[in-house]
PALOSE-554390 format. One record per residue: z negated, y negated, x negated of N, C-alpha, C in turn. Coordinates in steps of 0.1 Angstrom, whole numbers, plus 2048, in hexadecimal, padded with zeros to 3 digits. Each point is the difference from the previous one (the first is absolute). Example, Ala and Ser with C-alpha at 12.3 -4.5 7.8 and 13.67 -1.06 7.14 Angstrom:
BEGIN
 npz npy npx capz capy capx cpz cpy cpx
 7B2 839 77C  800  7F4  809 800 7F4 7F7
 807 7F5 804  800  7F5  7F7 7F8 7F5 808
! end
This chain:
BEGIN
 npz npy npx capz capy capx cpz cpy cpx
 810 87A 7A2  7FA  7F4  7FB 7F3 804 7F9
 7FD 7FA 7F5  7F4  803  7F8 7F6 7F6 801
 802 7F5 808  7F6  7F6  802 7FB 800 80E
 7F5 7F9 802  7FA  7FF  80E 807 7F5 807
 800 801 80E  805  7F6  808 7F4 7FB 808
 7FD 7F2 7FF  7F5  7FA  806 804 7F8 80D
 7FB 804 80B  802  7F8  80C 7F3 7F9 803
 7FF 7F4 7FC  7F3  7F8  802 7FE 7FD 80F
 7F4 7FD 803  7FC  7FC  80E 809 7F4 804
 803 7F7 7F7  809  7F4  803 80E 805 805
 805 80A 7F8  80D  805  803 800 807 80E
 7F6 808 802  7FF  808  80D 7FF 7F6 80B
 7F7 7F6 7FF  7FE  7F6  80A 80D 7F8 803
 808 7FD 7F5  80C  7F9  802 80A 808 808
 801 80D 7FC  80A  809  807 7FC 801 80F
 7F3 802 802  7FB  802  80E 801 7F4 808
 801 7F4 7FA  801  7F3  808 80E 7FE 805
 80A 807 7FB  80E  7FE  803 803 806 80E
 80A 7FB 807  804  806  80D 804 80F 7FD
 7FE 808 80A  802  80E  7FF 80D 804 7FA
 80B 7FA 804  80D  804  7FB 801 7FD 7F1
 7FB 7F4 7FC  801  7FC  7F2 7F6 809 7F8
 7F4 803 805  7F6  808  7F9 806 80E 7FD
 807 806 80A  805  80D  7FE 80C 800 7F6
 808 7F6 800  80C  7FF  7F7 7FB 7FE 7F2
 7F7 7F7 7FE  7FB  7FD  7F2 7F8 80B 7FB
 7F7 806 808  7F8  80B  7FB 809 80C 7FC
 80A 802 808  80A  80B  7FD 807 7FE 7F3
 804 7F3 7FE  808  7FD  7F4 7F6 801 7F4
 7F4 7FB 801  7F6  801  7F5 7FD 80F 7FD
 7FE 808 80A  7FD  80E  7FE 80C 807 7FA
 80C 7FD 804  80C  806  7FB 802 7FD 7F1
 7FD 7F4 7FC  801  7FC  7F2 7F5 806 7F8
 7F4 7FE 804  7F4  803  7F8 7FD 80F 7FF
 803 807 80B  7FE  80F  800 80C 808 7FD
 80B 7FC 806  80C  808  7FE 80A 7FB 7F6
 7FF 7F3 7FC  809  7FA  7F6 80D 7FC 807
 800 7FF 80D  80C  7FC  807 800 7F1 803
 80C 7FA 800  801  7F2  803 805 7FF 80F
 7F7 7FB 808  803  7FE  80E 802 7F2 805
 800 7F7 7F6  800  7F2  804 80D 7FC 807
 80B 807 7FE  80D  7FD  806 7FF 801 810
 7F5 807 804  7FE  801  80F 7F7 7F6 806
 7FC 7F6 7F7  7F7  7F5  805 808 7F4 803
 7FC 7F8 809  806  7F3  803 7FB 7F6 7F5
 807 7F4 7FF  7FC  7F7  7F6 7F1 7FC 800
 7FA 7FE 80B  7F2  7FC  801 7F7 80C 7FB
 804 80C 804  7F8  80C  7FC 802 802 7F1
 80C 7FD 7FA  802  802  7F2 7F7 7F6 7F8
 7FE 7F4 805  7F7  7F6  7FA 7F2 805 800
 7FB 804 80C  7F3  806  801 7FD 80C 7F7
 80A 809 800  800  80C  7F8 7FE 7FC 7F1
 808 7F6 7FC  7FF  7FC  7F2 7F2 7FA 7FC
 7FB 7F8 809  7F3  7FA  7FD 7F5 80B 800
 800 809 80A  7F6  80B  801 802 809 7F4
 80C 804 7FC  802  808  7F5 7FB 7FA 7F3
 802 7F3 7FE  7FB  7FA  7F4 7F1 801 800
 7F9 7FE 80B  7F1  801  800 7FC 80F 7FC
 807 80A 806  7FD  80E  7FD 802 802 7F1
 80C 7FC 7FB  803  802  7F1 7F5 7F9 7F7
 7FC 7F4 804  7F6  7F9  7F8 7F3 807 800
 7FB 803 80C  7F3  807  801 801 80E 7FA
 80A 807 801  802  80D  7FA 800 7FF 7F0
 807 7F6 7FB  800  7FE  7F2 7F3 7FC 7FA
 7F8 7F7 807  7F3  7FD  7FC 7F7 80C 800
 800 808 80B  7F8  80B  801 803 80A 7F4
 80D 803 7FE  803  80A  7F6 7FD 7FB 7F2
 800 7F3 7FE  7FC  7FA  7F3 7F1 802 7FE
 7F8 7FE 80B  7F2  802  7FF 7FC 80E 7FD
 808 80A 803  7FD  80D  7FC 802 803 7F2
 809 7F9 7F9  802  801  7F2 7F4 7FB 7F8
 7FA 7F5 805  7F5  7F9  7F9 7F2 806 803
 7FF 80B 806  7F3  805  803 7FA 807 7F4
! end
């Protein structure tokens, strides 16, 4: 990956506020995708998939905005 991944305080707080089993499942799926390029969502239950999707969208948005800001420096 040639761009930065941004985990904002909001994202971290959101993940940390989840029950432990969901927190571990979602964090593993996010790390698997963002670091390793693997899709692990098939191992999430429907509720975890929804949370994963929302959190992933926040990460992608924040990362995109940050990477754009680097271009305009």
